[in-house]
N, CA, C and O atoms as CSV, one atom per row, in Angstrom:
chain,resi,resn,atom,element,x,y,z
A,1,MET,N,N,-3.954,110.379,16.843
A,1,MET,CA,C,-4.037,109.420,17.916
A,1,MET,C,C,-2.627,109.141,18.419
A,1,MET,O,O,-1.687,109.045,17.630
A,2,LYS,N,N,-2.485,109.014,19.724
A,2,LYS,CA,C,-1.205,108.702,20.335
A,2,LYS,C,C,-1.107,107.199,20.581
A,2,LYS,O,O,-2.066,106.560,21.013
A,3,ILE,N,N,0.065,106.652,20.299
A,3,ILE,CA,C,0.297,105.222,20.494
A,3,ILE,C,C,1.597,105.040,21.267
A,3,ILE,O,O,2.611,105.658,20.944
A,4,LEU,N,N,1.561,104.190,22.288
A,4,LEU,CA,C,2.748,103.863,23.059
A,4,LEU,C,C,3.124,102.417,22.772
A,4,LEU,O,O,2.325,101.506,22.984
A,5,LEU,N,N,4.339,102.211,22.291
A,5,LEU,CA,C,4.875,100.868,22.091
A,5,LEU,C,C,5.844,100.591,23.235
A,5,LEU,O,O,6.651,101.448,23.596
A,6,ILE,N,N,5.761,99.396,23.797
A,6,ILE,CA,C,6.633,99.033,24.912
A,6,ILE,C,C,7.565,97.921,24.447
A,6,ILE,O,O,7.131,96.866,23.985
A,7,GLN,N,N,8.850,98.190,24.582
A,7,GLN,CA,C,9.889,97.253,24.158
A,7,GLN,C,C,10.787,96.980,25.355
A,7,GLN,O,O,11.173,97.920,26.051
A,8,HIS,N,N,11.128,95.728,25.615
A,8,HIS,CA,C,11.909,95.425,26.815
A,8,HIS,C,C,13.375,95.838,26.712
A,8,HIS,O,O,14.039,95.967,27.741
A,9,LEU,N,N,13.893,96.044,25.528
A,9,LEU,CA,C,15.277,96.473,25.355
A,9,LEU,C,C,15.338,97.750,24.541
A,9,LEU,O,O,14.440,98.046,23.753
A,10,TYR,N,N,16.402,98.498,24.742
A,10,TYR,CA,C,16.651,99.682,23.920
A,10,TYR,C,C,16.931,99.189,22.508
A,10,TYR,O,O,17.915,98.483,22.287
A,11,PHE,N,N,16.097,99.542,21.567
A,11,PHE,CA,C,16.095,98.860,20.277
A,11,PHE,C,C,16.826,99.572,19.156
A,11,PHE,O,O,16.993,98.984,18.088
A,12,LEU,N,N,17.268,100.800,19.340
A,12,LEU,CA,C,17.833,101.533,18.212
A,12,LEU,C,C,19.069,100.858,17.636
A,12,LEU,O,O,19.310,100.943,16.432
A,13,ASN,N,N,19.845,100.199,18.463
A,13,ASN,CA,C,21.007,99.473,17.971
A,13,ASN,C,C,20.804,97.964,18.060
A,13,ASN,O,O,21.753,97.194,17.908
A,14,GLY,N,N,19.584,97.551,18.304
A,14,GLY,CA,C,19.299,96.136,18.462
A,14,GLY,C,C,19.274,95.402,17.137
A,14,GLY,O,O,18.948,95.975,16.097
A,15,ILE,N,N,19.621,94.134,17.188
A,15,ILE,CA,C,19.619,93.333,15.976
A,15,ILE,C,C,18.583,92.218,16.044
A,15,ILE,O,O,18.452,91.433,15.105
A,16,GLY,N,N,17.850,92.146,17.147
A,16,GLY,CA,C,16.874,91.084,17.324
A,16,GLY,C,C,15.580,91.334,16.568
A,16,GLY,O,O,15.341,92.430,16.060
A,17,GLY,N,N,14.761,90.313,16.502
A,17,GLY,CA,C,13.512,90.391,15.757
A,17,GLY,C,C,12.502,91.366,16.329
A,17,GLY,O,O,11.881,92.127,15.587
A,18,THR,N,N,12.332,91.350,17.659
A,18,THR,CA,C,11.337,92.248,18.249
A,18,THR,C,C,11.742,93.706,18.108
A,18,THR,O,O,10.886,94.580,17.973
A,19,GLU,N,N,13.047,93.972,18.139
A,19,GLU,CA,C,13.519,95.343,17.966
A,19,GLU,C,C,13.206,95.848,16.564
A,19,GLU,O,O,12.773,96.988,16.389
A,20,LYS,N,N,13.424,95.005,15.576
A,20,LYS,CA,C,13.147,95.380,14.186
A,20,LYS,C,C,11.650,95.584,13.960
A,20,LYS,O,O,11.244,96.532,13.290
A,21,ILE,N,N,10.837,94.699,14.516
A,21,ILE,CA,C,9.386,94.809,14.354
A,21,ILE,C,C,8.868,96.080,15.011
A,21,ILE,O,O,8.045,96.784,14.427
A,22,CYS,N,N,9.335,96.381,16.211
A,22,CYS,CA,C,8.902,97.581,16.924
A,22,CYS,C,C,9.291,98.832,16.142
A,22,CYS,O,O,8.489,99.756,16.006
A,23,SER,N,N,10.509,98.861,15.634
A,23,SER,CA,C,10.981,100.006,14.861
A,23,SER,C,C,10.180,100.172,13.574
A,23,SER,O,O,9.775,101.283,13.232
A,24,THR,N,N,9.953,99.082,12.869
A,24,THR,CA,C,9.184,99.129,11.623
A,24,THR,C,C,7.755,99.579,11.880
A,24,THR,O,O,7.224,100.415,11.149
A,25,LEU,N,N,7.132,99.032,12.914
A,25,LEU,CA,C,5.762,99.401,13.257
A,25,LEU,C,C,5.668,100.877,13.619
A,25,LEU,O,O,4.738,101.563,13.195
A,26,ALA,N,N,6.623,101.368,14.399
A,26,ALA,CA,C,6.627,102.783,14.782
A,26,ALA,C,C,6.758,103.675,13.553
A,26,ALA,O,O,6.072,104.692,13.450
A,27,ASN,N,N,7.626,103.306,12.630
A,27,ASN,CA,C,7.803,104.099,11.410
A,27,ASN,C,C,6.548,104.110,10.546
A,27,ASN,O,O,6.167,105.156,10.022
A,28,ILE,N,N,5.911,102.970,10.395
A,28,ILE,CA,C,4.690,102.887,9.585
A,28,ILE,C,C,3.570,103.707,10.215
A,28,ILE,O,O,2.888,104.465,9.525
A,29,LEU,N,N,3.382,103.559,11.519
A,29,LEU,CA,C,2.333,104.318,12.199
A,29,LEU,C,C,2.597,105.816,12.111
A,29,LEU,O,O,1.672,106.602,11.906
A,30,SER,N,N,3.842,106.206,12.263
A,30,SER,CA,C,4.204,107.621,12.203
A,30,SER,C,C,3.930,108.217,10.826
A,30,SER,O,O,3.434,109.339,10.724
A,31,THR,N,N,4.245,107.482,9.776
A,31,THR,CA,C,3.995,107.991,8.424
A,31,THR,C,C,2.505,108.062,8.113
A,31,THR,O,O,2.097,108.759,7.184
A,32,ASN,N,N,1.694,107.347,8.880
A,32,ASN,CA,C,0.246,107.391,8.698
A,32,ASN,C,C,-0.432,108.389,9.629
A,32,ASN,O,O,-1.654,108.378,9.770
A,33,GLY,N,N,0.362,109.254,10.266
A,33,GLY,CA,C,-0.202,110.342,11.039
A,33,GLY,C,C,-0.347,110.115,12.531
A,33,GLY,O,O,-0.856,110.987,13.235
A,34,TYR,N,N,0.084,108.972,13.030
A,34,TYR,CA,C,-0.008,108.697,14.456
A,34,TYR,C,C,1.187,109.303,15.187
A,34,TYR,O,O,2.271,109.437,14.619
A,35,VAL,N,N,0.979,109.665,16.443
A,35,VAL,CA,C,2.072,110.126,17.301
A,35,VAL,C,C,2.526,108.907,18.092
A,35,VAL,O,O,1.775,108.371,18.906
A,36,VAL,N,N,3.755,108.475,17.848
A,36,VAL,CA,C,4.241,107.225,18.425
A,36,VAL,C,C,5.363,107.508,19.419
A,36,VAL,O,O,6.285,108.273,19.134
A,37,GLU,N,N,5.271,106.881,20.586
A,37,GLU,CA,C,6.344,106.917,21.570
A,37,GLU,C,C,6.699,105.483,21.919
A,37,GLU,O,O,5.844,104.597,21.923
A,38,ILE,N,N,7.973,105.270,22.213
A,38,ILE,CA,C,8.446,103.933,22.559
A,38,ILE,C,C,9.060,103.984,23.949
A,38,ILE,O,O,9.938,104.804,24.218
A,39,ALA,N,N,8.597,103.105,24.829
A,39,ALA,CA,C,9.129,103.012,26.189
A,39,ALA,C,C,9.968,101.746,26.298
A,39,ALA,O,O,9.566,100.676,25.842
A,40,THR,N,N,11.151,101.888,26.917
A,40,THR,CA,C,12.018,100.739,27.153
A,40,THR,C,C,12.470,100.748,28.606
A,40,THR,O,O,12.272,101.729,29.324
A,41,ASN,N,N,13.076,99.651,29.029
A,41,ASN,CA,C,13.585,99.602,30.397
A,41,ASN,C,C,15.063,99.958,30.460
A,41,ASN,O,O,15.671,99.880,31.528
A,42,GLU,N,N,15.651,100.350,29.330
A,42,GLU,CA,C,17.045,100.763,29.282
A,42,GLU,C,C,17.140,102.132,28.629
A,42,GLU,O,O,16.271,102.520,27.849
A,43,THR,N,N,18.195,102.854,28.950
A,43,THR,CA,C,18.393,104.167,28.327
A,43,THR,C,C,19.608,104.180,27.443
A,43,THR,O,O,19.922,105.206,26.840
């Protein structure tokens, strides 16, 4: 199953709570066999 997570900021270097939650959720879903993509408004 494909899952798209939408995050308002580029989160890879983010220190905020939503960035950490999005990253953790993506990692958990990915290890459980899901195809995860994350869309942000920044590059």
